[in-house]
N, C-alpha and C positions, 0 to 999 in steps of 0.2 A: 426821499433812502435813499445813501449815496452805498458806495460803493467803490473797496479799495484794488487798486490794480497793483503788480509788482510788476516790471518791465530788466527782465534781465541782460546782462550783456550787450549793452550799450555802448555803445564803441567811444576810446575817452577824446575823441574832438569830437563827437556830437553832445557829451554830455556837460564837454565848457565850454562849448557853444549856447547852447541849455543857460545852461548861467548865469554867461556875457549875456544871453538878451535877454533874462530874468533880472540880471542885478539892472540892463536902462531899463527898465518899469518899473521897478522901484523894491519886484516882493520878490516870495523865493522859489528857489528851480520847481518845486512843487505847483508851486501854485500857476507858473506858467506854465505846464506841464499842463495841468488843466484846463488852462484858458485855450491851448493851442492847440488842443482835440476837442473843445466844447468848439469855437471858430471852427472847422473846420469839417465835422462831421455833422455840424449843426448848419448848417447856410443855408438860403433856398437853393431849392433841387434848381439843376439847368434846364429850362426850357427847349426842345428842337428846334432846328431851325422849323421844317415845315406847319410847329404850331405857330413860331411868328410868325414867317407866311398867311398863315388859314388866318392868323387874327390883325391882319392887316387893314385897314381900311380904305374901301375901293374908291382911289380917288380921279378915275379918266378910261378911258380909252386908249389902249397901245396907240394911238395913233395920233392921241392930243400930243404927246411925248416922241416923235420922228420928229427931227430939228433938221435934216435931210432936205424937209420934197421942201424946206423957206426957201 
């Protein structure tokens, strides 16, 4: 199901930039607006640093990476 959105009080320079971007992609300003909303709002959730670090494989002891003792 689709919903209609109305955006009011858009600055002229923003509206012009939207039209220019749309033209560069070969689509209408309305289609460009939909694509911008879709790409920003439906992107995958960003993972936290803690989540990324907790998923890293165990590759050895800290001593294995101590090059000062070599």
